[in-house]
C-alpha positions in Angstrom: -140.9 172.0 77.1 -138.3 174.2 78.8 -134.8 172.8 79.5 -131.6 174.4 80.9 -128.9 175.1 78.3 -127.0 172.0 77.5 -123.4 172.1 76.3 -120.9 169.6 74.8 -118.9 168.6 71.8 -120.2 167.3 68.5 -117.4 164.7 67.9 -118.8 163.5 64.6 -121.9 164.6 62.7 -123.0 163.1 59.4 -125.9 164.5 57.3 -127.3 162.0 54.7 -129.4 164.1 52.5 -132.3 163.2 50.1 -134.2 165.2 47.5 -138.0 164.6 47.7 -141.1 165.4 45.8 -142.6 168.2 48.0 -146.2 166.9 47.4 -145.4 163.6 49.1 -144.5 165.3 52.4 -148.0 166.7 52.9 -149.0 163.4 54.6 -145.9 163.5 56.8 -145.7 167.1 58.0 -148.0 168.7 60.6 -150.0 171.6 59.1 -147.7 174.1 60.9 -145.0 173.4 58.4 -144.3 173.6 54.7 -141.5 171.8 53.0 -138.4 174.0 52.4 -137.3 173.5 48.7 -134.2 173.8 46.7 -135.4 174.3 43.1 -138.1 171.7 42.5 -137.2 169.5 45.5 -137.8 169.3 49.2 -134.8 168.2 51.3 -135.0 165.4 53.9 -132.4 163.3 55.5 -130.7 161.6 58.4 -128.5 163.3 61.0 -126.1 160.8 62.6 -124.4 162.5 65.5 -121.9 161.5 68.2 -122.2 163.8 71.2 -119.6 163.9 74.0 -119.2 165.8 77.3 -123.0 166.5 77.3 -124.0 168.3 80.5 -125.8 171.4 81.8 -123.9 174.5 80.9 -121.4 175.5 83.6 -120.7 172.0 84.8 -117.3 170.5 84.2 -116.8 168.4 81.1 -115.7 165.3 83.2 -119.3 164.8 84.3 -120.7 164.8 80.8 -122.1 161.8 78.9 -121.5 160.5 75.4 -123.9 159.0 73.0 -124.6 158.0 69.4 -127.8 159.4 68.0 -129.8 159.6 64.7 -132.6 161.8 63.6 -134.7 161.4 60.5 -135.6 165.0 59.5 -137.3 167.1 56.9 -136.3 170.7 56.0 -139.3 173.0 56.8 -140.4 176.6 56.9 -143.1 178.1 59.1 -144.4 181.6 60.0 -143.9 183.3 63.4 -144.6 186.9 64.2 -144.9 187.7 60.5 -141.5 186.3 59.7 -140.4 183.0 58.0 -138.6 180.6 60.2 -136.5 177.7 58.9 -135.5 174.4 60.5 -136.4 170.7 60.5 -139.3 168.5 61.5 -138.1 165.3 63.1 -140.4 162.3 62.7 -138.1 159.9 64.4 -135.1 159.9 66.8 -132.9 157.0 67.9 -130.1 156.8 70.5 -127.8 154.2 72.1 -128.1 156.0 75.4 -130.6 154.6 78.0 -130.7 158.0 79.6 -131.6 159.8 76.4 -134.3 157.2 75.7 -135.8 157.6 79.2 -135.6 161.4 79.3 -136.6 162.1 75.7 -140.1 163.6 75.5 -140.2 163.8 79.3 -137.2 165.8 80.5 -136.0 167.2 77.2 -137.7 167.5 73.7 -138.1 164.5 71.4 -138.9 160.9 72.1 -135.8 158.7 71.5 -136.0 155.1 70.5 -133.3 153.0 72.1 -131.3 151.4 69.3 -128.0 149.7 68.6 -125.3 151.6 66.7 -122.3 149.9 65.1 -119.7 152.4 64.0 -116.4 152.1 62.1 -114.6 155.5 61.6 -110.9 155.4 60.7 -108.5 156.1 57.8 -111.1 158.4 56.1 -113.7 155.6 55.9 -117.0 155.6 57.9 -119.4 152.7 58.1 -122.5 152.8 60.4 -125.5 150.6 61.1 -128.4 151.6 63.3 -130.5 148.6 64.4 -133.9 149.5 65.9 -136.0 146.9 67.8 -139.2 147.8 65.8 -137.6 147.0 62.4 -136.2 143.6 61.2 -133.7 145.2 58.9 -131.4 148.0 59.9 -133.0 151.4 60.3 -129.9 153.0 58.7 -127.0 151.4 57.0 -124.3 153.4 55.1 -120.7 153.4 54.0 -118.8 156.6 52.9 -115.3 157.9 52.3 -114.1 161.4 53.2 -113.4 163.5 50.1 -112.9 167.0 48.9 -115.2 166.6 45.9 -118.9 167.7 46.1 -121.1 165.6 43.8 -122.0 167.3 40.5 -125.5 165.8 40.3 -126.6 167.3 43.6 -129.6 169.8 43.7 -127.2 172.2 45.4 -124.8 174.2 43.2 -121.8 173.5 45.4 -120.6 172.7 48.9 -121.1 176.4 50.0 -124.7 176.3 49.0 -125.3 173.1 50.8 -123.5 174.3 53.9 -125.6 177.5 54.1 -128.8 175.6 53.7 -128.1 173.2 56.6 -126.6 175.9 58.9 -129.9 177.8 58.8 -131.8 174.6 59.7 -130.7 174.7 63.4 -134.2 174.5 65.0 -135.7 171.1 65.2 -139.4 170.3 66.1 -140.8 166.9 67.0 -144.2 165.6 68.0 -144.9 164.6 71.6 -147.0 161.3 71.4 -150.4 161.5 73.0 -150.6 165.3 72.8 -150.8 168.0 70.1 -147.5 169.5 71.4 -144.6 170.1 69.1 -141.4 170.5 71.1 -138.6 172.7 69.8 -134.8 172.5 70.2 -132.2 175.0 69.0 -128.6 174.0 68.2 -125.9 176.7 68.4 -122.4 175.9 67.3 -119.2 177.8 68.0 -118.2 177.4 64.4 -119.7 175.8 61.4 -117.6 173.7 59.0 -118.7 170.9 56.7 -116.9 168.7 54.2 -118.3 166.3 51.6 -118.5 162.6 51.8 -118.5 160.1 49.0 -121.2 157.7 49.8 -120.7 154.1 48.6 -123.9 152.7 49.8 -126.9 154.0 51.9 -130.2 152.6 53.0 -132.9 153.8 55.4 -135.9 151.7 56.4 -137.9 154.9 56.8 -137.0 156.7 53.6 -137.1 153.4 51.6 -140.7 152.7 52.7 -142.7 153.0 49.5 -146.0 153.3 51.4 -144.7 156.7 52.7 -142.4 157.7 49.8 -143.7 156.2 46.5 -141.3 155.0 43.8 -139.7 157.9 42.1 -140.6 160.4 44.8 -137.3 160.3 46.7 -133.6 159.9 45.8 -130.3 160.2 47.7 -128.5 163.5 47.0 -125.3 163.9 49.0 -123.7 163.7 52.4 -121.8 166.1 54.7 -119.4 165.6 57.6 -118.6 167.7 60.6 -116.1 167.0 63.4 -115.1 168.4 66.8 -117.6 171.2 67.1 -118.3 172.8 70.6 -122.1 173.5 70.8 -125.1 174.2 73.0 -128.7 173.1 73.0 -131.5 175.5 73.9 -135.3 175.3 74.2 -137.5 176.8 71.5 -141.2 177.9 72.0 -143.7 175.0 71.9 -146.2 174.8 69.1 -149.7 173.2 69.0 -149.8 170.8 66.1 -152.2 171.7 63.3 -153.7 169.0 61.1 -152.5 169.1 57.5 
């Protein structure tokens, strides 16, 4: 799926990151991908992103739109032209924008579920709930505090190692329902700066589903925060999904 270059501002981006048994992901990932690991663990998570001034590149910012969005994602690798590529596979996207929900999977890559986002973000405290129509309980619910301390029990050695891992995961692929097509989207940022979050509570209906992620196969690892990042979105070459 080819789209024009889209530009805007990432007003707030939160990465809630989990460590996962790589073997469990075999049933989740298309055969095109293999889980990207840090030590003995694969890395999955939720990207919660507020986008503002979103419009085709070259148009004035005043015509842009804003939206709250979430993407459940899994860090992956794949081969292209004899080289290893890195990015994420996105099994689910949600948005509070009716335009995104209508256009996703049709006009631009990725089907988006229309969901309700409740956000509190002030005085260094962030609380967010994502309520999707196809789940009785919240799809995502978390509370966190801004901090300068990276958790010592993370699978990553430090903040710099975590930052480098997620910076290279700038390509996202998602399935197109009813087809074997995998649509790709590339995120380019004018700068890359993350800070840690101290998470007080976190839940995900998807990652907490023990029919997908059995007990003991997944655990929350750490969270990162980004703010006020100019960026652009670009199309990536499509793939044909391969059965695992």
